[in-house]
C-alpha positions as CSV (number, residue, x, y, z in Angstrom):
1,G,91.2,15.8,24.0
2,E,90.8,12.3,25.3
3,K,87.5,10.3,24.3
4,A,85.3,9.1,26.9
5,Y,84.2,5.3,26.4
6,S,80.7,4.3,27.7
7,I,80.8,0.7,29.2
8,S,77.0,-0.7,28.9
9,P,75.0,-2.2,31.6
10,A,74.6,-5.3,30.1
11,V,78.7,-5.8,29.7
12,L,79.2,-4.7,33.1
13,A,76.7,-7.8,34.0
14,V,78.1,-9.8,32.3
15,C,82.1,-8.7,33.4
16,P,82.5,-6.5,36.4
17,L,85.0,-4.5,36.9
18,P,87.4,-5.9,39.3
19,L,87.8,-4.3,42.8
20,K,91.3,-2.5,43.3
21,N,91.4,-2.9,46.6
22,P,88.9,-5.1,47.7
23,P,87.7,-5.0,51.3
24,V,89.4,-7.2,54.2
25,V,87.1,-8.9,56.3
26,F,87.8,-9.3,59.4
27,H,86.4,-11.6,61.9
28,E,87.0,-10.9,65.4
29,A,85.9,-14.5,67.0
30,S,88.5,-15.6,64.2
31,A,91.6,-13.7,65.3
32,A,90.8,-14.3,69.1
33,R,91.4,-18.1,68.0
34,R,93.9,-18.0,66.5
35,A,95.7,-15.7,68.9
36,R,94.6,-18.2,71.9
37,P,97.4,-20.4,72.7
38,R,97.7,-23.9,72.1
39,K,97.4,-26.8,74.6
40,P,100.6,-29.0,74.1
41,R,99.8,-32.2,72.7
42,M,100.4,-35.0,75.6
43,A,102.1,-38.1,74.8
44,Q,100.2,-40.8,74.7
45,E,99.1,-43.5,77.2
46,G,100.5,-46.6,77.3
47,G,103.4,-48.7,76.7
48,D,102.2,-52.3,77.5
49,Q,101.4,-52.6,74.0
50,Q,103.6,-54.0,71.3
51,G,105.9,-51.6,70.0
52,Q,105.6,-48.9,72.8
53,G,106.9,-48.7,76.4
54,V,110.8,-48.4,75.1
55,Q,112.5,-45.0,75.6
56,Q,116.0,-44.9,73.8
57,G,118.6,-45.0,76.5
58,A,115.9,-47.1,78.8
59,V,117.3,-50.1,78.9
60,T,121.0,-50.2,80.3
61,H,121.6,-53.7,79.8
62,S,121.4,-56.7,77.6
63,N,119.6,-58.8,80.2
64,V,115.6,-59.7,79.0
65,Y,113.0,-60.8,81.1
66,V,110.3,-63.0,79.7
67,K,107.4,-64.0,81.6
68,N,103.8,-66.0,80.2
69,L,105.3,-68.6,78.7
70,A,103.7,-71.5,77.0
71,D,104.2,-74.8,79.5
72,E,105.7,-76.2,75.8
73,I,108.3,-73.3,75.4
74,D,112.1,-74.5,76.4
75,D,115.4,-73.1,76.3
76,E,115.5,-73.6,71.9
77,I,112.3,-72.9,71.3
78,L,112.8,-69.4,73.5
79,R,116.4,-68.6,71.9
80,S,114.6,-69.3,68.4
81,V,111.4,-66.8,69.4
82,F,114.1,-63.9,70.1
83,A,116.6,-64.8,67.4
84,D,116.2,-62.4,65.1
85,Q,116.5,-59.4,67.5
86,G,120.3,-59.9,67.8
87,E,123.2,-61.9,68.7
88,I,121.9,-64.1,72.0
89,R,124.6,-65.0,74.6
90,S,121.6,-67.5,76.5
91,A,118.0,-68.1,76.8
92,C,117.2,-70.1,79.6
93,V,113.6,-71.1,80.9
94,M,113.0,-71.7,84.6
95,V,111.9,-74.8,85.6
96,D,110.6,-76.1,88.7
97,Q,113.4,-78.6,90.7
98,V,110.9,-80.9,91.9
99,T,109.0,-81.5,88.9
100,K,111.0,-80.4,86.2
101,K,107.8,-78.4,84.6
102,S,107.8,-74.9,83.2
103,R,107.9,-71.9,85.5
104,N,106.6,-70.5,82.7
105,F,109.6,-66.9,82.6
106,G,113.0,-67.3,81.5
107,F,115.8,-65.0,80.4
108,V,117.3,-64.3,77.1
109,K,121.1,-62.3,76.9
110,F,121.7,-60.9,74.0
111,E,125.7,-60.0,73.2
112,H,124.3,-56.3,72.8
113,V,121.8,-53.5,74.3
114,A,120.6,-52.3,71.3
115,S,119.5,-55.8,70.8
116,A,117.8,-56.1,74.3
117,E,115.9,-53.0,73.3
118,A,114.6,-54.2,70.1
119,A,113.3,-57.5,71.6
120,I,111.4,-55.4,74.1
121,R,110.0,-53.0,72.0
122,T,109.6,-56.1,69.1
123,L,108.5,-58.9,71.1
124,N,106.4,-57.4,74.2
125,N,102.4,-58.4,74.2
126,H,103.9,-60.5,71.1
127,E,101.6,-64.2,71.4
128,V,103.6,-67.6,71.2
129,A,101.8,-70.6,71.6
130,G,98.6,-68.6,72.5
131,R,100.1,-66.7,75.5
132,K,101.3,-62.9,74.9
133,L,104.6,-62.4,76.3
134,V,105.6,-59.6,79.0
135,V,109.0,-58.9,77.8
136,K,111.0,-56.7,80.1
137,S,114.5,-55.7,80.6
138,A,115.5,-57.6,83.8
139,D,116.2,-56.5,87.0
140,S,119.8,-58.1,86.5
141,D,122.9,-58.1,84.2
142,T,123.7,-61.4,85.5
143,D,123.1,-64.6,83.2
144,E,120.7,-67.4,85.0
145,K,122.9,-69.8,83.9
146,S,125.6,-69.1,80.4
147,P,125.9,-71.8,77.7
148,T,127.7,-70.4,75.5
149,E,125.6,-72.6,73.0
150,P,122.0,-73.5,73.2
151,T,121.0,-76.7,74.9
152,P,119.8,-79.2,72.1
153,S,116.3,-80.0,72.1
154,D,113.9,-83.0,70.8
155,N,111.3,-80.1,70.6
156,L,111.1,-77.6,67.7
157,Y,109.8,-74.1,67.0
158,V,108.6,-74.0,63.4
159,K,107.5,-70.2,62.1
160,G,106.8,-68.1,58.5
161,L,104.7,-71.2,58.0
162,P,101.7,-71.1,55.2
163,L,98.5,-69.9,57.0
164,N,96.5,-72.7,55.1
165,I,99.3,-75.7,56.2
166,S,97.2,-78.8,57.5
167,P,99.0,-80.7,60.4
168,E,99.3,-83.5,57.9
169,Q,101.4,-81.8,55.8
170,L,103.7,-80.3,58.3
171,H,103.8,-84.1,59.9
172,L,104.7,-85.4,56.6
173,M,107.8,-82.7,55.8
174,F,109.4,-83.4,59.4
175,S,108.5,-87.7,59.4
176,I,111.2,-87.6,56.4
177,Y,113.6,-86.5,59.2
178,G,112.7,-89.3,61.5
179,T,109.5,-89.9,64.6
180,V,107.1,-87.0,64.9
181,C,106.2,-87.8,68.5
182,Q,104.2,-84.7,68.6
183,L,102.9,-81.5,66.6
184,K,100.7,-78.6,67.2
185,I,100.0,-75.5,64.8
186,L,99.0,-72.4,66.8
187,Q,96.0,-70.6,66.3
188,R,95.1,-67.5,67.6
189,P,91.4,-67.8,68.5
190,G,88.9,-66.4,66.2
191,T,91.7,-65.6,63.6
192,G,92.7,-69.2,63.1
193,S,96.9,-70.0,62.3
194,T,99.4,-67.9,63.4
195,G,102.1,-69.5,60.6
196,E,104.0,-71.1,63.8
197,A,103.9,-74.6,65.4
198,L,105.6,-76.8,67.4
199,V,107.1,-79.7,67.1
200,R,108.6,-82.6,69.0
201,M,111.0,-85.5,67.3
202,A,111.7,-89.0,68.6
203,D,115.6,-87.4,69.4
204,V,117.8,-84.6,69.9
205,Q,119.9,-86.4,66.6
206,Q,116.5,-86.2,64.9
207,A,115.2,-83.0,65.6
208,T,119.3,-81.3,64.6
209,W,119.0,-83.9,61.6
210,A,115.4,-81.8,60.4
211,I,116.8,-78.0,61.8
212,S,119.5,-78.6,59.1
213,N,117.7,-79.9,56.1
214,L,114.4,-77.7,56.7
215,N,115.3,-73.6,57.8
216,L,114.8,-71.8,55.2
217,A,113.1,-73.7,53.1
218,R,109.8,-73.4,51.2
219,P,107.1,-75.1,52.0
220,P,104.3,-75.8,49.1
221,D,102.6,-72.3,48.2
222,A,104.8,-70.5,50.6
223,T,105.9,-67.0,50.1
224,Q,108.4,-67.1,52.4
225,P,111.0,-69.6,53.5
226,M,110.2,-70.9,57.3
227,L,112.5,-70.9,60.0
228,V,112.9,-74.0,61.9
């Protein structure tokens, strides 16, 4: 016959025999929780924040309405702010016909609807010259004015500047190309420079010369080229 082997209690204490069919403990509360239907996830509220509020296909034309513009923003600067979003057909800031001062809103007409969607998604609630822009689809696709080329201006919008650049350094860069009448490095309250500036030259010719020489130039200590 077969030999019978016995396992000492000391061995069993160290290496207990495994159970072939360990019992399954079924918790009624856990089962009920798993069986309970889940509530549908709600979409995030909001839409006024930057990067939100634009559903694909919601924009039906390429004309964009922009409000809360700073007083110093003119047609050329408005075009510069939106230039990264796509090809622009026209950009205009509405002015008071009597005082000739900005009414602090304007329109940007893109060549393509996709560019308008990108502009709304990217620049709504974006801060320019100390003010947060409100950017949305215009009520009409009609241009307020439709110049084929931007109106020349002596006022320049500069971005991509090193955050530690001083007004004196910026003045020195632009004074090579003419007389700098006004210069302002844009600041965000509590955090310092935004890397943007407004520079007004003595005339359009000097401003054009500065653009042709300084656009995409890399200032000292800069990690990226600046845009003028």
